[in-house]
Every structure is written in C-alpha cells, then in structure tokens.
C-alpha positions in Angstrom: 0.0 -0.2 0.0 1.5 3.3 -1.0 1.6 6.7 0.8 -1.3 8.1 -1.3 -3.8 5.5 -0.4 -2.7 5.5 3.2 -3.5 9.0 3.4 -7.0 8.7 1.6 -7.8 5.9 4.1 -6.8 7.8 7.0 -9.0 10.8 5.8 -11.7 8.3 5.3 -11.4 7.2 9.0 -11.6 11.0 10.0 -14.8 11.7 7.9 -16.7 8.5 9.1 -15.5 9.6 12.7 -16.7 13.1 12.0 -20.1 11.9 10.7 -20.6 10.0 13.9 -19.3 12.6 16.3 -19.1 15.9 14.8 -16.3 17.8 12.9 -14.9 19.8 15.7 -14.6 16.5 17.8 -12.6 14.9 14.9 -10.5 17.8 14.5 -9.4 17.6 18.1 -8.9 14.0 18.2 -7.1 13.6 14.8 -5.3 17.1 15.2 -6.3 18.0 11.5 -7.6 21.7 10.8 -11.5 21.9 10.7 -11.2 23.4 7.3 -9.6 20.1 5.8 -12.4 18.0 7.4 -15.0 20.1 5.8 -13.5 20.1 2.5 -12.9 16.5 2.6 -16.7 16.0 3.8 -17.9 17.8 0.6 -15.7 15.6 -1.5 -16.6 12.3 0.2 -19.0 9.8 -1.7 -18.4 6.8 0.4 -15.0 5.7 -1.0 -11.7 6.3 -0.2 -10.7 7.0 -3.8 -12.7 10.2 -3.5 -10.2 11.4 -0.9 -7.0 11.1 -2.7 -5.3 14.3 -3.4 -6.1 15.9 -6.7 -3.7 17.3 -9.1 -2.2 20.9 -8.4 -1.2 21.4 -11.9 -3.0 24.2 -14.0 -5.0 23.1 -16.6 -4.3 25.9 -18.9 -2.3 29.6 -18.7 -4.1 32.7 -19.3 -1.3 34.1 -21.7 -0.6 30.7 -23.6 -0.4 31.2 -27.5 -3.9 30.6 -29.1 -4.6 28.2 -31.9 -4.7 31.3 -34.2 -1.2 32.5 -33.2 0.2 28.8 -33.5 -1.1 28.5 -36.7 0.5 31.8 -37.9 3.8 30.9 -36.5 3.9 27.3 -37.9 2.9 29.1 -41.5 5.6 31.6 -41.3 8.3 29.1 -39.9 7.7 26.8 -42.8 8.5 29.7 -45.3 11.1 31.5 -43.5 12.5 29.2 -41.0 15.9 28.6 -42.4 16.6 32.4 -42.2 16.5 32.1 -38.3 14.3 32.9 -35.3 15.1 36.7 -35.3 13.9 36.9 -38.8 10.8 35.0 -38.5 9.9 37.2 -35.3 10.5 40.3 -37.3 7.9 39.1 -40.0 5.6 38.0 -37.4 5.7 41.4 -35.6 5.6 43.6 -38.8 3.0 41.8 -41.1 1.2 39.4 -38.9 0.7 41.6 -35.8 2.2 39.4 -33.3 2.5 40.9 -29.7 4.5 38.2 -27.8 8.2 38.3 -27.0 10.8 36.6 -28.7 11.6 34.1 -26.0 7.6 33.4 -26.2 8.1 32.6 -29.9 11.1 30.4 -29.2 9.3 28.4 -26.6 6.2 28.2 -28.7 8.5 26.7 -31.7 9.8 24.2 -29.4 6.4 23.1 -28.0 5.0 22.6 -31.7 8.0 20.6 -32.4 9.3 22.8 -35.2 13.0 23.2 -33.6 14.7 20.8 -31.3 16.6 21.1 -28.3 20.1 21.4 -29.0 22.1 18.0 -28.3 23.8 18.1 -25.0 27.7 17.5 -25.2 28.8 14.2 -23.8 31.6 13.7 -21.1 34.8 13.9 -22.8 37.2 11.1 -22.8 40.5 12.2 -21.7 43.7 10.1 -22.4 44.8 8.3 -19.5 48.8 9.0 -18.8 50.9 5.8 -18.8 52.0 4.9 -15.3 55.8 5.7 -14.4 57.9 2.5 -13.8 61.0 4.5 -12.7 61.1 7.7 -10.2 61.7 10.6 -12.2 60.8 9.2 -15.5 58.3 12.2 -16.2 59.6 15.3 -14.6 58.1 19.0 -15.7 60.8 21.6 -15.7 60.2 25.2 -16.2 63.2 27.3 -17.5 63.7 30.8 -16.6 66.2 33.5 -17.6 68.3 35.0 -15.0 68.2 38.9 -15.1 71.5 40.4 -15.9 71.7 42.8 -12.9 71.8 39.5 -10.9 75.1 38.2 -12.6 78.5 39.3 -11.3 81.8 39.0 -12.3 83.3 37.2 -15.5 79.8 36.0 -16.6 78.6 39.5 -16.7 81.4 40.7 -19.0 80.8 38.1 -21.5 77.3 39.3 -21.9 75.8 35.8 -22.0 72.3 34.8 -21.0 71.9 32.5 -17.8 69.3 30.2 -17.3 67.9 28.5 -14.4 
C-alpha cells in the first residue's frame, strides 16, 4: 500500500468519525484543521478514492498562445525558418501583428516541434597517462632567464644569458 492510499484511508476514518461525533471533535482527536475536514466531507462519496489528493497542475495558462497564433507561427516558420528565429520574429511582428516576446516565440516553436533542443555534449574522454615505472621518468621543468643585474663577475662581462 503506497502513501497516497494510506493518506486517503486515514481521511476516510476521520470523515466517518466526524459523521458520528461531529467535525469539531474529529478535528481535535486527529489534530487536523477543521477546514480540511469540511473540505473532505464535501468530496466524500463513500469511497476512499474520492479522498485522494487532486492534481495541483493548472489546466491552462491565461497567457498561452492561441490556436490562431500557433497556426501563424507554423505558417511563417515553414516559409522562412531557414533564415532564423530573429527573421521569423520580425516578419510576425511587422506583417502578422504578433505581440509576444521573442522568448515566447522560441518556446512556442519548441512546443510545436518545429525546432529541437540542442544536443547535450557528452563527457569528454581524456587520455589516461601511462604509469611511470622508474621514479623521475616524467618530470616537468620550467626554464627561466636570470636577469643581467643579478649576474656578477666574469659571466657579466661575457654578456651571455644564464638560464635556471
């Protein structure tokens, strides 16, 4: 039995107790807010399935593209899509009266399946270094020129560069 079922069956017990003894008493006994018990009572039809949590996902969005706008987007994209999103956006705004943002157009194109998500780059395979068998086999050396003001004596007179 999963958690959703357990919650619904607990709510059923609470509702049945509230029908017998009252909602306030059920609220105190089960430590549930009275408003929850009232809401569950309205939904309860005798089965525990009616007390399961409902989806909180919205059915629609007030600013979503209309069917007419989607048709215009599809039509213009099929004609001028190879020229890019910026060009299609300009045509939609100037000729078709499109009022949404360029980002909104991009999301609509993706939702309509006219453009695809860019492919993710996979993990790079780096070459593994071969293991050293002898200590000191692989050594990194940095070479540096010794400044002339640090050199004294005979070496300075020869004007040769020294390296360290």
